[in-house]
Legacy VTK file of the C-alpha trace (Angstrom):
# vtk DataFile Version 3.0
C-alpha trace
ASCII
DATASET POLYDATA
POINTS 244 float
135.620 78.684 79.176
135.066 82.390 80.002
135.649 84.876 76.987
138.712 86.915 79.073
140.081 83.359 79.339
140.222 82.217 75.878
142.636 84.781 75.258
145.267 83.592 77.887
145.364 80.507 75.358
148.329 81.301 73.151
148.108 78.537 71.218
144.344 79.185 70.568
145.038 82.793 69.878
148.252 82.000 67.345
146.056 79.994 65.385
142.913 81.773 65.126
145.343 84.635 64.120
146.976 82.976 61.527
143.540 81.495 60.206
142.347 85.032 59.820
145.820 86.209 58.292
145.281 83.457 55.563
142.572 85.623 54.090
142.516 88.942 55.521
144.335 92.245 53.327
144.934 95.957 54.335
141.741 98.058 54.114
139.100 95.064 54.844
136.215 95.912 57.108
135.617 94.135 59.793
132.536 93.688 61.505
131.922 92.024 64.684
128.695 90.674 66.898
129.119 91.980 70.450
128.717 89.123 73.362
128.153 90.824 76.602
128.134 89.882 79.996
124.674 90.469 81.948
126.688 93.264 84.353
127.799 95.082 81.097
124.062 96.620 80.748
125.485 99.603 78.876
126.551 97.820 76.524
124.134 95.427 75.672
121.898 98.165 76.036
123.909 100.381 73.220
124.126 96.810 71.190
120.523 96.087 70.716
119.801 100.088 70.201
121.823 99.206 67.155
120.579 96.202 66.028
117.148 97.528 66.317
117.636 100.501 64.218
119.649 98.299 61.596
116.843 95.527 61.510
114.183 98.410 61.256
116.137 99.675 58.117
117.336 96.714 56.328
114.532 94.376 57.190
114.406 91.054 59.238
116.297 88.975 56.433
119.315 91.295 56.440
122.538 91.071 58.302
121.345 93.149 61.235
123.513 91.711 63.928
127.016 93.302 63.275
127.483 96.231 66.290
130.858 96.868 65.813
132.935 97.597 62.804
136.439 97.878 62.255
139.354 98.621 59.835
142.280 96.207 59.426
145.416 97.295 58.422
148.129 94.754 59.774
148.684 92.113 62.485
149.212 94.743 64.671
146.827 97.840 63.577
143.342 97.536 63.313
141.633 100.686 63.511
138.652 100.607 66.134
136.389 103.968 67.246
135.252 103.057 70.382
134.957 104.523 73.633
136.837 106.253 75.376
139.191 106.718 72.298
139.661 106.061 68.781
142.154 103.335 69.068
144.359 100.951 67.081
144.193 97.145 68.373
146.227 93.889 67.088
144.270 91.060 65.934
145.251 89.019 68.826
143.093 91.024 71.024
139.804 90.543 68.888
140.611 87.154 66.773
138.153 85.086 68.717
135.255 87.192 68.317
132.244 86.911 66.170
133.171 88.722 62.948
133.066 88.684 59.459
135.619 90.453 56.972
134.199 92.596 53.975
136.492 93.797 51.196
136.125 96.742 48.918
134.722 95.867 45.391
135.109 99.000 43.950
138.927 99.432 43.409
141.565 97.171 44.093
143.558 99.023 47.347
147.007 99.424 46.271
149.834 100.238 48.473
149.538 104.185 48.165
145.443 104.059 48.931
146.559 102.074 52.330
148.948 104.947 53.068
146.183 107.413 52.395
143.914 105.458 54.667
146.582 105.026 57.487
146.643 108.681 57.573
143.074 109.300 57.848
142.830 106.413 60.479
145.826 107.734 62.610
144.209 111.693 62.627
141.352 109.848 64.681
143.593 108.351 67.176
144.166 108.804 70.821
141.806 111.669 71.502
139.490 111.150 74.536
135.818 112.190 73.067
132.624 110.960 73.278
131.888 108.985 70.037
129.564 111.744 68.486
132.018 114.484 69.229
135.038 112.430 67.698
132.904 111.651 64.695
132.115 115.069 64.416
135.448 116.297 64.462
136.400 113.290 61.683
133.765 114.414 59.449
134.202 117.935 59.734
138.125 118.171 59.976
139.280 114.771 57.827
136.411 115.623 54.831
136.223 118.905 55.166
132.370 119.530 55.284
129.640 120.114 57.407
127.132 117.329 58.251
124.360 117.031 55.550
121.365 115.892 57.152
119.089 114.702 54.332
117.026 111.596 54.883
115.831 110.931 58.141
114.831 107.408 57.360
118.765 107.040 57.506
119.632 108.827 60.520
120.467 107.195 63.588
120.322 110.418 65.711
123.340 112.797 66.621
124.008 111.465 70.090
123.820 108.057 68.597
126.653 108.171 66.000
128.795 104.720 65.802
132.015 103.422 65.064
131.478 102.730 61.503
131.266 106.124 60.798
134.805 106.067 61.211
135.506 103.877 58.725
133.274 105.481 56.599
135.332 108.527 56.881
138.678 106.640 55.775
136.767 105.259 52.992
135.781 108.919 51.860
138.833 110.523 52.540
140.189 107.968 50.212
137.871 108.943 47.461
138.358 112.769 48.189
142.318 112.121 47.679
142.869 109.685 45.345
139.770 108.859 43.382
137.442 111.030 42.607
138.085 113.121 39.177
136.378 115.954 37.416
134.291 113.736 35.651
133.116 111.819 39.034
129.525 111.494 40.564
129.038 114.623 42.808
127.988 112.570 45.628
129.501 110.456 48.325
131.206 107.188 46.880
129.524 104.934 49.299
125.917 103.690 49.822
124.988 106.716 47.335
122.567 104.704 45.442
120.009 102.227 46.288
119.438 98.569 44.610
116.118 98.998 42.664
115.487 95.131 43.556
115.841 95.635 47.685
113.524 98.677 48.037
110.291 100.293 46.997
110.297 102.489 44.025
109.298 105.573 46.083
111.933 105.407 48.174
114.408 105.038 45.321
113.156 107.960 43.647
113.304 110.014 46.908
117.022 108.500 48.394
119.994 111.056 48.206
122.663 109.095 49.417
123.389 108.291 52.738
124.684 110.747 54.962
128.339 110.060 56.362
126.973 110.240 60.201
124.344 107.683 59.429
126.690 104.810 58.244
126.049 101.681 60.423
127.917 98.022 60.690
124.614 96.745 58.683
125.540 98.903 55.923
128.985 97.392 55.166
126.865 93.985 55.633
123.938 94.733 53.330
125.913 96.732 50.390
124.050 94.685 47.911
121.155 97.213 49.213
123.226 99.540 47.173
125.962 99.060 44.803
127.398 96.121 46.204
130.198 98.258 47.219
131.475 95.144 49.298
131.775 91.688 49.239
131.989 89.349 52.022
135.172 87.351 52.288
134.718 85.287 55.592
132.844 84.840 58.582
134.987 83.535 61.721
133.839 82.678 65.419
136.407 81.408 67.947
139.101 81.858 65.539
137.302 79.085 63.160
136.147 80.389 59.907
131.996 78.869 59.175
129.675 79.886 56.614
126.326 81.680 57.550
LINES 1 245
244 0 1 2 3 4 5 6 7 8 9 10 11 12 13 14 15 16 17 18 19 20 21 22 23 24 25 26 27 28 29 30 31 32 33 34 35 36 37 38 39 40 41 42 43 44 45 46 47 48 49 50 51 52 53 54 55 56 57 58 59 60 61 62 63 64 65 66 67 68 69 70 71 72 73 74 75 76 77 78 79 80 81 82 83 84 85 86 87 88 89 90 91 92 93 94 95 96 97 98 99 100 101 102 103 104 105 106 107 108 109 110 111 112 113 114 115 116 117 118 119 120 121 122 123 124 125 126 127 128 129 130 131 132 133 134 135 136 137 138 139 140 141 142 143 144 145 146 147 148 149 150 151 152 153 154 155 156 157 158 159 160 161 162 163 164 165 166 167 168 169 170 171 172 173 174 175 176 177 178 179 180 181 182 183 184 185 186 187 188 189 190 191 192 193 194 195 196 197 198 199 200 201 202 203 204 205 206 207 208 209 210 211 212 213 214 215 216 217 218 219 220 221 222 223 224 225 226 227 228 229 230 231 232 233 234 235 236 237 238 239 240 241 242 243
């Protein structure tokens, strides 16, 4: 069955949504592995570029295949920074994709946290920019600081910013507004320290944190390379949960 035809099967879509809703929670990160047709070469090329970067960065034994990152709020609202605009989409529009759900481990997200996160997401919606421009605005206006370009190994390039940056912006804004205290470390909240068991000693010593704009889908899928900020909750394909 063709991809577009699968989503016309209401029974299949409803079943997939029900399965996913049994495990997903507001604030969860949703990573996807794209499945593009031969004629969607521009999407396929972008996906392969992201995957190649992630494989080089984290290694062939890591989770490097995810090429899109979203943030779930409820059945009708998932933040997705994509061309041509940042938008929210209902679960029923992506429930049959090859997806993984990751949950923040650093704190338990409460209702007031989700409210703050929704506001950050809403501030990115509906603007017709390319992804790089949109995420420049998200970083500079929502987070309130200019880019900090420090470590080239984690740099995906100014013209190659990806969807995952938008999700990172939401988390970092939550940290600024609700979590951070005067006693907190001066760095970013996520991916700020390396796991010494996963990296060469020299890289650990030289690491200064992952810039917001350098965040890729694989950062969420490989947080054990940092401080285990996220845990894998479940994987789904065609609405069926699987291991892997």
